[in-house]
C-alpha positions in Angstrom: 99.3 72.7 83.7 98.8 68.2 82.0 97.8 67.6 85.6 94.9 66.6 87.7 94.5 70.2 88.6 96.6 71.9 86.0 96.9 75.0 88.2 99.1 76.7 86.0 100.7 79.8 86.4 99.9 83.3 86.0 99.1 86.0 88.3 98.0 89.6 88.8 101.3 90.7 87.5 102.9 87.7 85.7 102.8 84.0 86.2 106.2 83.3 84.9 105.9 79.6 84.2 102.6 79.8 82.3 103.3 82.9 80.1 107.1 83.2 79.8 108.9 80.1 81.2 108.4 77.9 78.1 110.2 80.6 76.1 112.7 81.5 78.8 113.7 77.8 79.2 114.4 77.5 75.4 116.7 80.5 75.5 118.7 79.1 78.4 119.3 75.5 77.4 122.9 74.4 77.2 122.9 72.5 73.9 126.0 70.5 74.8 124.1 68.5 77.5 121.2 66.1 77.3 117.8 66.5 78.9 117.8 66.9 82.7 117.3 63.9 84.9 117.5 63.3 88.6 120.3 62.8 91.0 120.2 63.0 94.8 122.3 63.0 98.0 121.3 62.1 101.5 121.4 65.1 103.9 120.8 65.8 107.5 118.4 68.3 109.2 121.2 70.5 110.4 122.1 71.2 106.8 118.6 72.7 106.2 119.3 76.4 106.8 116.7 78.0 109.2 115.1 74.6 109.8 114.7 75.5 113.5 113.2 78.9 112.7 110.4 77.7 110.4 106.9 77.5 111.8 106.1 73.7 111.7 102.4 74.1 112.3 101.0 74.9 108.8 103.2 72.3 107.1 102.2 69.7 109.7 98.5 70.5 109.1 99.0 70.2 105.3 100.8 66.9 105.8 97.9 65.6 107.9 95.5 66.3 105.0 97.8 64.4 102.7 97.9 61.5 105.1 94.1 61.2 104.8 94.5 60.5 101.1 97.5 58.2 101.7 95.9 56.1 104.4 92.9 55.5 102.2 95.1 53.5 99.8 96.3 49.9 99.8 99.6 49.7 101.7 101.1 47.5 99.0 100.6 50.2 96.3 103.5 52.4 95.1 103.2 55.7 96.9 103.9 57.4 93.5 102.5 55.3 90.7 104.0 57.8 88.2 107.5 57.7 89.6 110.2 57.3 87.0 113.7 58.2 88.0 115.3 57.3 84.7 117.6 54.5 83.5 120.2 55.3 86.1 117.9 54.4 89.0 115.6 51.8 87.5 115.5 49.7 90.7 115.3 52.7 93.2 112.4 54.6 94.6 112.3 57.8 96.5 108.6 57.4 97.2 108.4 53.8 98.4 105.1 52.1 99.0 102.0 53.5 100.7 103.0 51.2 103.6 106.2 53.2 104.1 104.0 56.2 104.8 101.6 54.5 107.2 103.7 54.8 110.3 104.6 58.5 109.9 101.0 59.3 109.1 99.6 57.3 112.0 102.1 58.9 114.4 101.2 62.4 113.0 97.6 61.8 113.9 98.5 60.7 117.4 100.8 63.6 118.0 98.2 66.1 116.7 95.7 64.8 119.2 97.8 65.5 122.2 97.4 68.5 124.6 100.1 71.1 124.4 100.7 73.8 127.0 101.5 76.5 124.4 102.2 76.9 120.7 106.0 76.9 121.1 105.8 73.4 122.7 103.5 72.3 119.9 105.8 73.6 117.2 108.7 71.9 118.8 106.9 68.6 119.0 105.8 68.8 115.3 109.4 69.6 114.3 110.7 66.6 116.2 108.1 64.5 114.5 109.6 65.3 111.1 113.1 64.7 112.3 112.3 61.3 113.8 110.3 60.0 110.9 112.0 61.4 107.8 115.4 61.7 106.1 116.2 64.8 104.1 117.3 64.0 100.5 118.7 66.8 98.4 117.3 66.7 94.9 119.8 67.4 92.1 119.5 67.9 88.4 121.7 65.6 86.4 122.6 66.3 82.7 125.0 64.1 80.8 127.0 65.5 77.9 125.6 64.6 74.5 127.7 61.9 72.7 128.4 64.2 69.7 129.1 67.4 71.7 132.5 69.0 72.1 132.4 68.2 75.8 131.4 64.6 75.4 134.5 63.4 77.4 133.6 65.6 80.4 131.5 64.4 83.2 127.8 65.2 83.7 126.6 68.6 84.9 125.2 68.4 88.4 123.0 71.3 89.4 121.8 72.0 92.9 119.3 74.7 92.1 116.2 74.9 89.9 113.4 77.2 89.1 110.6 78.0 91.5 107.5 79.9 90.4 104.1 80.7 92.0 100.4 80.2 91.3 97.2 81.3 92.9 93.4 80.9 92.7 91.8 83.8 90.7 88.4 85.3 91.1 86.5 86.3 88.0 83.1 87.9 87.3 80.7 85.5 85.6 77.2 85.0 84.5 74.8 82.1 84.5 73.6 82.8 81.0 75.4 84.4 78.0 75.4 88.2 77.6 77.1 91.1 76.1 80.3 90.8 78.1 80.0 87.1 79.2 80.2 85.5 75.8 82.3 82.4 76.4 81.2 79.2 78.0 83.0 77.4 80.8 82.5 73.9 79.6 82.2 70.8 81.7 84.2 67.7 80.6 82.8 66.3 77.3 81.3 62.8 77.6 83.4 61.6 74.7 86.8 62.7 76.0 89.2 59.9 76.7 92.5 60.5 78.6 95.3 57.9 78.5 98.1 57.6 81.0 101.0 56.5 78.8 103.0 55.3 81.8 100.6 52.3 82.1 102.0 51.1 78.7 105.7 52.1 79.0 107.5 53.0 82.2 109.7 55.6 80.4 106.5 57.5 79.5 105.4 57.8 83.1 103.7 61.1 83.8 102.8 61.6 80.2 99.3 61.6 78.9 97.4 61.9 75.7 93.7 62.6 75.1 91.3 62.0 72.3 88.0 60.4 71.3 86.9 57.2 69.6 86.3 57.2 65.9 85.1 53.6 65.3 87.8 51.5 67.0 90.5 54.1 66.8 91.5 56.8 69.3 91.8 60.1 67.3 93.0 63.6 68.5 90.3 65.7 70.2 89.3 69.0 68.8 91.7 71.9 69.4 90.9 75.3 70.8 90.0 76.8 67.4 87.7 73.9 66.5 86.0 74.1 69.9 85.4 77.8 69.4 83.8 77.0 66.1 81.4 74.5 67.7 83.2 71.2 67.4 81.9 70.0 70.8 78.4 69.8 69.2 76.6 69.4 72.5 79.1 66.9 74.0 79.7 69.3 76.9 77.4 71.6 78.8 78.4 75.1 80.1 78.8 75.7 83.8 78.8 79.4 83.5 79.8 82.2 81.1 82.9 84.4 81.2 84.6 87.1 79.2 86.8 85.4 76.6 90.1 86.5 78.0 89.0 85.5 81.6 88.2 82.0 80.4 91.6 81.8 78.6 93.5 82.7 81.7 91.3 80.5 84.0 92.2 77.6 81.7 95.9 78.4 82.2 95.4 78.3 85.9 93.1 75.3 86.0 91.0 76.5 88.9 89.3 79.6 90.2 86.2 81.2 91.8 83.4 82.6 89.7 81.5 85.5 91.2 77.9 86.3 90.0 76.0 89.5 89.9 73.4 88.1 92.3 76.0 87.6 95.0 76.6 83.9 94.4 80.0 82.4 94.1 81.2 79.1 92.6 84.5 77.4 92.7 85.5 75.4 89.6 88.4 73.1 89.1 90.2 71.2 86.3 88.4 68.2 84.9 90.3 67.3 81.8 92.1 68.7 78.8 91.9 68.1 75.1 95.3 66.6 74.8 96.9 69.3 72.7 100.2 70.8 73.8 100.2 74.0 75.7 101.6 77.0 73.8 102.6 80.2 75.5 101.0 83.1 73.7 103.6 85.3 75.3 106.3 83.4 73.4 104.3 83.7 70.2 104.1 87.5 70.7 107.9 87.7 71.2 108.6 85.5 68.2 106.3 87.6 66.0 107.9 90.8 67.4 104.5 92.0 68.7 106.1 92.7 72.1 109.7 92.3 73.4 110.4 89.7 76.0 111.1 92.2 78.8 107.6 93.7 78.4 105.7 90.4 78.5 103.4 90.1 81.5 99.8 89.2 82.1 98.7 92.9 82.2 100.6 93.6 79.0 99.2 90.6 77.2 95.7 91.3 78.5 96.1 95.0 77.4 97.1 93.9 73.9 94.2 91.4 73.7 91.7 94.1 74.8 93.0 96.7 72.4 93.6 94.6 69.3 90.0 93.8 68.3 88.0 90.7 68.8 89.3 88.8 65.7 93.0 89.4 66.4 92.6 88.6 70.1 90.8 85.3 69.3 93.4 84.4 66.7 96.2 84.8 69.3 94.4 82.9 71.9 93.9 80.1 69.4 97.6 79.8 68.9 97.3 77.8 72.2 95.6 74.6 71.0 95.2 73.3 74.5 91.7 73.6 76.0 90.8 72.8 79.6 87.4 71.6 80.9 86.0 72.2 84.4 83.8 70.8 87.1 82.1 72.5 90.0 83.8 72.1 93.3 82.4 72.1 96.8 82.2 75.2 98.9 85.7 76.6 100.0 87.2 75.4 103.2 88.1 78.2 105.5 91.6 79.7 104.7 92.3 76.8 102.2 92.5 76.6 98.5 90.9 74.3 96.0 91.8 70.6 95.8 95.2 69.9 94.2 96.3 66.8 92.3 96.2 64.7 95.5 92.6 65.5 96.0 93.1 67.5 99.2 92.7 71.2 99.8 95.8 73.3 99.1 97.3 75.3 101.9 98.4 78.8 101.0 102.2 79.2 101.1 102.7 75.5 102.1 101.4 73.5 99.1 103.8 72.9 96.3 103.3 71.7 92.7 106.0 69.2 91.6 106.9 66.9 88.7 105.3 63.6 89.6 108.0 61.6 87.7 110.3 62.4 90.6 108.2 63.3 93.6 105.3 61.6 95.5 102.2 63.6 96.3 102.1 64.0 100.1 105.8 64.2 100.6 107.1 67.0 102.8 109.6 69.2 100.8 112.0 71.8 102.3 112.7 74.7 99.9 115.6 77.1 100.2 115.2 79.8 97.5 116.0 83.3 96.6 114.0 86.2 98.1 110.5 86.6 96.6 109.2 90.0 95.7 106.3 91.0 98.0 107.4 88.5 100.7 110.5 90.1 102.1 114.2 90.5 101.6 115.2 87.2 103.1 115.5 83.8 101.3 112.3 81.8 101.4 113.2 78.8 103.6 110.2 76.7 104.7 108.7 73.2 104.8 106.0 72.6 102.2 104.0 69.5 101.1 103.9 68.3 97.5 100.2 68.3 96.8 99.8 69.4 93.2 101.3 69.1 89.8 101.2 70.9 86.5 102.1 70.7 82.8 104.7 73.5 83.1 106.3 71.9 86.2 108.9 69.7 84.6 112.2 68.6 86.1 113.5 67.2 89.3 114.4 70.6 90.9 111.3 72.4 90.0 108.4 73.7 92.1 105.4 76.0 92.0 104.2 77.5 95.2 100.5 78.0 95.9 100.1 81.5 97.4 96.3 81.5 98.0 93.3 83.2 96.6 92.7 86.7 95.1 94.7 89.7 94.0 97.2 89.8 96.9 98.2 86.2 96.3 98.3 86.8 92.6 100.7 89.7 93.0 103.2 87.6 94.8 102.7 84.6 92.6 103.1 86.7 89.5 106.4 88.2 90.6 107.9 84.9 91.6 110.7 83.4 89.5 113.5 82.4 91.9 116.2 79.8 91.9 116.7 77.6 94.9 117.4 74.2 96.4 114.9 71.4 97.1 115.1 68.7 99.8 112.5 66.0 99.9 111.8 64.3 103.3 111.4 60.6 102.6 110.3 58.1 105.3 113.2 56.5 107.2 112.2 53.1 105.9 112.7 54.4 102.3 115.9 56.2 103.1 117.4 53.1 104.6 117.1 51.4 101.2 118.8 54.3 99.3 122.5 53.9 98.3 125.0 56.4 99.4 126.9 58.3 96.6 130.0 56.2 97.2 127.9 53.1 96.5 126.7 54.2 93.1 
C-alpha cells in the first residue's frame, strides 16, 4: 500500500485487497461507466444505525491522538493537502483547513480531562461531543456513463456502498545476520531514493507519487524487485535484519510488522519508502497463468505454492511484483496500540481506518456500516473509526481498510474481511456549513 505506511493487506488467511482485490476489481468493472469519483449527501446522527449503541471511548481516544498531530500544524494549512474531489467539486472541500479542526480538538482535550462518575456517563459525554462538533456526511461513489457507451444518455450511477477490507501487524521470526533460513535482507531506505508527490505539480494528480534516482540532471526509474535481488542497490541501503524470502515479501505487502529474534529481542519496523514501481498481485498472476483458480487463492495457498515450487520458481513469481518497500526501525510498541499510520500516530485496533487521501482527511472520524465480518459476529459492523492511515490498494471514495491489531488472531479476522458497506465522514460543523445541499448543486 503507495502510502506513508503502505500497510497493505494480507492476513493469516487472506488479505483480500493485497492479494486478490486488484484482480477482483477488474472482473467487476462495469465498462459502460467511467472511473469512480466522489459524491456526497449531508446526513444526521439519527440516520447512523446503532450510533447510540456504539462504545464512544476507543474512537474518542483515537481521535485525541489524531488531534495531537493536527494541532501541531499551522491553522491556515489545508487539513488534507492531498484532497482532490474531482472536476465537479473544484471549489469545495470536505476537509477544510487545520483551523476548522482546532475547536473540536481543543474541546476534546477539555472534555477528556473532566471527572466522570462512571463509564456510562463518560461514554455519553463523548458521544455528545461528536454530535455537537461534527456533521455526518454520507460518502457516495459517482460514475458517469462514458460518452461512447450504449447508456451515454442515462444519468450517472450513484453507489452508496463500497468495499471494506482488513489489515494487521504481523510477527515474523528474524535474524540479525544472514543464515540458512534467513537469507533475505530487510533494507533501510536507500540514500539515493527520491520520491515525488505529483500533486504538487498538478492538482488532478493529487495523491499520486513516483520514485526514482538522479542520473546526472534527470530523474530515472529506480531498480525493480528483480534488479534489487540481483544487487542493484550496490551498498546504497543497509540491512536492518534478515528474514526468510517469503516473509520479507509479505512484510513488504503489509508495510509494517514486528521482527522476533532468537535471543528474545523484538523489533518493530515500518514503511520508509518504495521504489516507485506499480504493485502487482502475484495472486492475480497465478490465476491468469492457470497456476491456481481464483477461488483457491489465499495467503496460505500462495505460501504453500511458493514453499513447494523450488527456490527459482518462487523467486520468479515474487519478482512479477516489481514494487519493493524499504523499512525503518520504529520505537517500542505502545501498550495495546499498533504502529504509526500515515498520520504519524499509533493505530488503534478496530478503530483506525485506512482511506484514500484524495477524498478523506487523516484524523477525520468515520462511521462505517458494513456487512457482518467473519470472526467478529453475525451482526453488521457499525462503529465509529478514525481515518489514520492510507495504502496503495485503498482507492476510491467509499473504500476502507480496518486495522485489526497485531498477531495471528487479528490476522485471521483481517484476512477473512471483504465486506460491502456505507461510509459517513464526520466533518467539523464549520466545514459542513460551507457545503451545498444536493438541491443547490
